[in-house]
C-alpha positions in Angstrom: 87.8 144.6 143.6 89.6 144.1 146.9 93.2 142.9 147.1 92.3 139.3 148.1 89.8 138.8 145.2 92.3 140.4 142.8 95.1 138.1 143.8 92.8 135.1 143.8 91.5 136.0 140.3 95.0 136.6 139.1 96.2 133.2 140.4 93.3 131.4 138.8 94.0 133.2 135.5 97.7 132.3 135.6 96.9 128.7 136.5 94.5 128.4 133.6 97.0 129.9 131.2 99.7 127.5 132.5 97.3 124.5 132.1 96.5 125.4 128.5 100.2 125.9 127.8 101.0 122.5 129.3 98.2 120.9 127.3 99.6 122.4 124.2 103.1 121.1 125.0 101.8 117.6 125.9 101.2 115.4 122.8 97.8 113.8 122.5 97.9 110.1 123.0 97.7 108.2 119.8 94.3 106.6 119.3 94.6 102.9 118.3 92.1 100.4 117.0 92.6 96.6 116.6 90.9 94.6 113.9 91.2 90.9 114.8 91.2 90.2 118.6 92.7 86.7 118.7 96.1 85.4 119.7 98.5 87.7 117.9 96.2 90.7 117.9 96.4 90.7 121.7 100.2 90.1 121.7 100.8 93.0 119.2 98.7 95.5 120.9 99.9 94.7 124.4 103.5 95.3 123.3 102.5 98.6 121.6 101.0 99.6 125.0 104.3 98.6 126.7 106.3 101.0 124.6 104.0 104.0 124.5 100.9 105.0 126.5 98.4 104.9 123.6 94.7 105.1 124.0 92.9 102.0 122.7 89.6 103.4 121.5 88.1 100.6 119.4 88.2 96.9 118.7 86.7 94.7 116.0 86.0 91.0 115.7 83.3 88.8 114.3 83.5 86.6 117.4 81.5 88.5 120.1 83.2 86.5 122.9 86.6 87.3 121.6 86.1 91.0 121.2 84.4 91.3 124.6 87.3 89.6 126.3 89.8 91.9 124.5 87.8 95.0 125.6 88.1 94.0 129.2 91.8 93.2 128.9 92.7 96.5 127.2 90.5 98.5 129.5 92.4 97.1 132.5 95.8 97.8 130.9 95.4 101.4 129.8 95.8 104.3 132.1 92.3 105.8 131.5 90.7 102.4 132.2 88.2 103.3 129.5 86.6 100.3 127.8 87.2 100.5 124.0 84.0 100.5 121.9 83.5 97.2 120.1 82.4 96.4 116.5 81.6 93.3 114.5 82.3 95.1 111.2 85.6 96.8 110.5 83.9 99.2 108.2 81.8 100.6 111.1 85.0 100.9 113.2 86.8 102.9 110.5 83.8 105.0 109.7 84.3 106.9 113.0 87.6 108.2 111.5 89.1 108.6 115.0 92.1 106.3 114.7 95.7 107.3 114.4 96.8 103.7 114.2 95.0 100.5 113.1 96.4 97.1 113.9 95.2 94.3 111.7 95.7 90.7 113.1 92.9 88.8 111.3 93.4 85.5 109.5 95.4 86.0 106.3 92.4 86.1 103.9 91.1 89.2 105.8 94.4 91.2 105.7 94.0 93.1 102.5 90.5 94.7 102.6 90.8 96.1 106.2 94.3 97.3 105.6 93.3 99.2 102.4 90.2 100.6 104.1 92.3 101.7 107.1 94.8 103.7 105.1 92.0 105.3 103.1 90.4 106.3 106.4 93.6 108.1 107.4 95.2 105.7 109.8 98.8 104.4 109.8 98.7 100.6 109.9 100.5 97.7 111.4 99.4 94.6 109.6 100.3 91.0 110.3 102.2 88.9 107.8 101.8 87.8 105.1 100.4 90.6 103.0 97.1 89.1 101.8 96.8 85.7 100.2 97.7 86.3 96.5 100.2 88.4 94.6 97.9 91.0 93.2 96.0 91.4 96.5 99.4 92.1 98.1 100.3 94.6 95.4 97.0 96.4 95.9 97.9 96.9 99.6 101.3 98.4 98.6 99.6 100.7 96.1 97.0 101.8 98.7 99.7 102.7 101.1 101.6 104.8 98.6 98.5 106.4 97.2 97.4 107.6 100.7 100.9 108.3 102.0 100.3 106.3 105.1 103.0 104.4 107.1 102.5 100.6 107.0 104.6 98.2 109.0 104.3 94.4 108.3 104.6 92.0 111.2 107.8 90.4 110.0 109.5 91.2 113.3 112.7 89.2 112.7 114.0 92.6 111.4 113.5 94.0 114.9 114.8 91.0 116.9 117.7 92.2 119.1 119.9 89.2 118.8 119.4 89.0 115.0 120.2 92.7 114.6 123.4 91.9 116.6 124.2 89.0 114.2 123.8 91.2 111.2 126.1 93.8 112.7 128.7 91.5 114.0 128.8 88.9 111.2 127.2 90.1 107.9 128.1 93.8 108.1 131.7 92.9 109.1 132.1 90.6 106.1 132.9 87.5 108.3 131.1 85.1 106.0 133.1 86.1 102.9 131.2 85.2 99.7 127.7 83.9 100.3 126.3 81.7 97.6 123.7 79.5 99.4 121.1 79.8 102.2 118.9 77.1 103.7 115.7 78.1 105.4 113.4 75.6 107.0 110.5 74.7 109.4 110.1 71.3 110.9 107.5 72.1 113.5 104.6 69.6 113.8 102.2 72.5 113.3 99.8 71.1 110.7 96.4 70.2 112.2 96.3 66.5 112.4 92.7 65.9 113.5 89.6 65.1 111.4 86.6 66.3 113.5 83.2 66.3 111.8 81.7 69.5 110.4 79.1 71.2 112.6 77.1 74.3 113.0 79.2 77.4 113.9 78.9 78.6 117.5 76.3 81.4 118.2 79.0 83.9 119.2 80.8 83.6 115.8 79.4 85.2 112.6 80.9 82.6 110.3 79.6 84.2 107.1 81.5 87.4 108.0 84.5 85.4 109.2 84.7 83.6 105.8 84.4 86.9 104.0 86.0 86.8 100.5 87.2 83.2 100.9 85.3 80.2 99.6 82.6 79.2 102.1 83.5 75.8 103.6 81.2 73.9 106.0 82.1 75.1 109.5 84.5 72.9 111.4 86.0 73.4 114.9 89.5 73.4 113.4 88.8 76.6 111.6 88.3 79.0 114.6 90.1 80.4 116.4 93.5 79.2 115.3 93.7 76.2 113.0 92.4 78.0 110.0 96.1 77.9 108.9 95.5 74.3 108.0 93.4 75.3 105.0 94.6 76.9 101.8 91.3 78.7 101.5 92.4 81.1 104.2 96.2 81.4 103.7 99.2 79.8 102.0 100.0 76.9 104.3 103.3 76.6 106.1 105.1 78.5 103.3 102.9 81.5 103.8 103.0 81.3 107.6 106.6 80.4 108.4 108.7 80.6 105.2 107.7 84.3 104.9 109.5 85.1 108.2 112.7 83.3 107.3 112.8 84.5 103.7 112.2 88.0 104.8 114.9 87.7 107.5 117.4 86.5 104.9 116.5 89.2 102.4 117.0 91.8 105.2 120.3 90.3 106.4 121.8 90.0 102.9 120.0 93.1 101.3 118.2 91.0 98.6 115.4 92.3 96.5 113.0 90.1 94.4 114.0 86.6 93.5 114.1 86.2 89.7 112.8 82.7 89.5 110.9 80.5 92.0 110.1 76.8 91.9 108.4 74.5 94.4 107.4 70.9 94.9 105.7 68.9 97.6 102.3 67.6 98.7 100.5 65.7 101.4 102.7 62.6 101.7 102.3 61.4 105.3 99.4 63.0 107.1 96.8 61.9 104.5 94.0 61.2 107.0 93.8 64.7 108.4 91.2 67.2 107.3 93.9 69.8 106.6 94.6 70.5 103.0 97.9 72.3 103.2 101.1 70.4 102.3 102.8 68.4 105.0 106.0 68.3 102.9 107.3 71.0 100.6 110.5 72.5 99.2 111.0 75.7 97.3 113.9 77.4 95.6 114.1 81.2 95.5 116.8 82.1 92.9 118.5 85.4 93.3 121.5 86.6 91.3 124.4 84.4 92.4 122.5 83.0 95.3 119.8 80.4 96.0 117.6 80.4 99.1 116.2 76.9 99.6 113.2 76.3 101.8 112.1 72.9 103.3 109.3 72.1 105.6 108.0 68.9 107.0 105.2 68.7 109.7 106.3 65.1 110.6 109.5 63.4 111.5 112.6 64.9 113.1 114.5 68.1 112.0 118.0 67.6 110.6 119.3 69.8 113.4 117.2 69.7 116.6 118.6 73.0 117.8 117.4 74.8 114.6 113.9 73.4 113.7 112.8 76.8 112.3 115.8 78.7 111.0 118.0 80.1 108.3 121.6 78.9 107.7 123.7 81.2 105.6 126.8 79.7 104.0 129.8 81.7 103.1 133.3 80.6 102.0 134.7 81.9 105.3 132.1 80.6 107.7 128.5 79.7 108.4 125.8 81.8 110.2 122.8 80.0 111.9 119.9 82.2 112.8 116.7 81.4 114.7 114.2 83.0 117.0 116.0 81.3 119.9 119.7 82.2 119.1 122.4 82.7 116.5 125.8 81.1 116.0 128.6 82.0 113.7 131.0 79.2 112.9 134.2 80.3 111.1 136.2 78.1 108.8 139.6 77.8 110.3 140.8 79.5 113.5 138.4 82.5 113.6 136.4 83.4 116.6 133.0 81.8 117.1 130.2 84.2 117.9 126.8 83.6 119.4 123.8 85.5 120.8 120.5 84.8 122.5 117.0 86.5 122.7 116.6 89.6 124.8 114.3 88.6 127.7 113.1 91.6 129.6 110.7 90.3 132.2 112.4 92.5 134.9 111.4 95.6 132.9 108.1 94.2 131.5 106.8 91.8 134.2 103.5 91.4 132.3 105.4 89.3 129.7 105.2 86.4 132.1 101.4 86.6 132.7 100.8 87.3 129.0 102.9 84.2 128.2 100.5 82.2 130.3 97.2 83.9 129.5 97.6 85.0 125.8 100.4 82.6 124.6 102.9 85.5 124.2 106.1 84.0 122.8 108.6 85.2 125.4 111.7 85.2 123.2 109.7 87.3 120.7 108.3 89.9 123.1 111.3 92.2 122.7 111.2 91.9 118.9 107.5 93.0 118.8 108.4 95.9 121.1 111.3 96.9 118.8 109.1 96.6 115.8 106.5 98.8 117.3 109.1 101.4 118.3 110.4 101.4 114.7 106.8 101.8 113.5 106.1 104.8 115.8 109.4 106.5 114.8 108.4 106.1 111.1 105.0 107.7 111.8 106.7 110.6 113.6 109.2 111.1 110.8 106.8 110.1 107.9 109.5 107.7 106.7 109.5 104.0 105.7 109.7 101.6 108.6 112.1 98.6 108.7 109.4 96.2 107.5 107.7 98.6 105.2 104.8 97.3 103.1 107.0 97.0 100.1 109.4 94.7 101.8 106.5 92.7 103.2 105.0 92.5 99.8 108.2 91.1 98.2 108.6 88.4 100.8 104.9 87.5 100.9 104.5 87.5 97.1 107.6 85.3 96.7 105.9 82.7 99.0 102.6 83.0 97.1 104.5 82.3 93.9 106.2 79.3 95.4 102.7 77.8 96.0 101.7 78.8 92.5 104.7 76.9 91.2 103.7 73.9 93.2 100.2 74.0 91.7 101.4 74.4 88.2 104.2 71.9 88.4 106.7 74.3 86.8 109.1 77.2 87.8 107.9 80.8 87.6 110.0 83.7 86.4 108.5 86.8 87.7 108.9 90.4 86.5 108.3 92.8 89.4 108.1 95.8 87.2 105.0 94.5 85.4 103.9 92.1 88.2 103.5 89.4 85.7 105.0 85.9 85.1 107.3 85.9 82.1 105.8 84.1 79.1 103.4 82.1 81.3 99.7 82.5 80.7 98.7 79.9 83.3 101.0 81.5 86.0 99.5 84.9 85.3 95.9 83.5 85.6 96.5 82.5 89.2 98.2 85.7 90.5 94.7 86.7 91.7 92.4 84.4 93.6 88.6 84.6 92.9 86.7 86.5 95.6 83.4 85.2 96.9 80.5 87.5 96.0 79.7 90.2 96.9 83.3 90.9 97.9 85.4 92.7 95.3 89.1 91.9 94.9 91.1 95.1 95.4 93.0 94.4 92.1 89.8 94.1 90.1 
C-alpha cells in the first residue's frame, strides 16, 4: 500500500470510529405516539415537541380526516419531516412496540383501556384528565402503572403552571394565609352545549361504533364529535369531571391534601331544559377533608359572582385570602400586609408557533407554558424513573373524588369513601355504582 492510500484508509477508519463514538454518545430520540388527534392531543404533542426533539412515529384516531390532518401537521414540525404512520385502532399502533412515550387525548370514556394497554406495551404515558369515567376504572389505571413500573403523568397541568407555582412558593409555603379552613372552587363558563340538533347518520370519515367503544351506543348527533361529547354523561362526568377536577387537584397540590373523607353533591338541569345535553347546568359539591371543606359550584348560565375569577379557587386563611386561576393569582392579606399577584408566563418570543397554534389548533395561550412545564417534568421523571408531579395516583385521587361527587348526586346522599379498600362505607348502593357497565364486547378493566 502506498503512503497516499494508507493515509486515506487511516483517515476513513478514524472518521468511522469517531462517527460510531459520537452516535454512542448521542441519545436516541424518544419515539412518541398519539392516541386521539383532536384539540388537546395536538396541543399536548406540539408542546412536547417544543421542549424536546422527539420523533413522532405513530398516530391513532377513529376519525380518518382528523388523523390525516395530524400526520401532516407533525410531519411538518419534526426535524426528520417523516410522516407518522396512522392507525384507526390503538391496539394496532401499540402492537408495533416501538413507542417510548404514548400520549392519550381521547374522550374521557376512552382513557382507561388505551392507557392500560400502553403501559403493558412498555411505554411511559401522558394521559389527559380525568382518569377514566368511574372510580374502579381509574383505580385499574393506577394498578396497571404500578404493576408495569411505567411513568404516567396526568394532564392536570395546574401543578406545572408557572404563576401558580409562584403563588404556592410565595404565599402557601411562606405561611402567609395562616390557618386555612375553607376553599371555594368554581366554574361559571357557559360551556354546556345549548343546541338541540336532530340525530343523523355519522359522517363517512368517522367510525362511530369504535368512537363509542365501551360507552352506551347513542344515536349519532353532530354535538358528539369532535368536541361537544362533554355534554353527555355517557362519555364523561359533566362539568365536574371536566373542570372541577382541575381546580380540586390544584387545591390538593397547593395545600398537600390527600383523599377527602366524605363527599356530597346536589344539582340538576334547572335552566337549560330544552338542550339535548344531559349533564347538569347547576351543581354544588362539598369535599370534606380533616379540618377543611373544599366547596365546588358550577353554573352554565347567568353571571359569575366575581367576573375576574369565573373558573378559580379561592383559599381562605385567617391571615389572608389567595385567589388562583389560569389567568392570574392574587393574595389579599388581612390588615397591613403586602398584596401579592402574578400573571401567566407568555413565551411567544421564545416559542413563536404558540401564536399560530392559538389560531389554528385553539391552543390556550396562557396554558402553553404550563403544558411545556408539565412535559418537562414528565421527561425528567422518565429519565430518573421517579414519580412525576401529576403522577397517576394524584390524578386518580382528584378524578375519583369528582366521580364520587356525581355518584352522590345520583344517590341523593353523601358518600364516605375508604381509599384503602376502595369502597363506600356501609353503602351498598354507592358501591354498586363505583363501576359503570361496559358495552359488549368491551371488558371493564376492574372486572
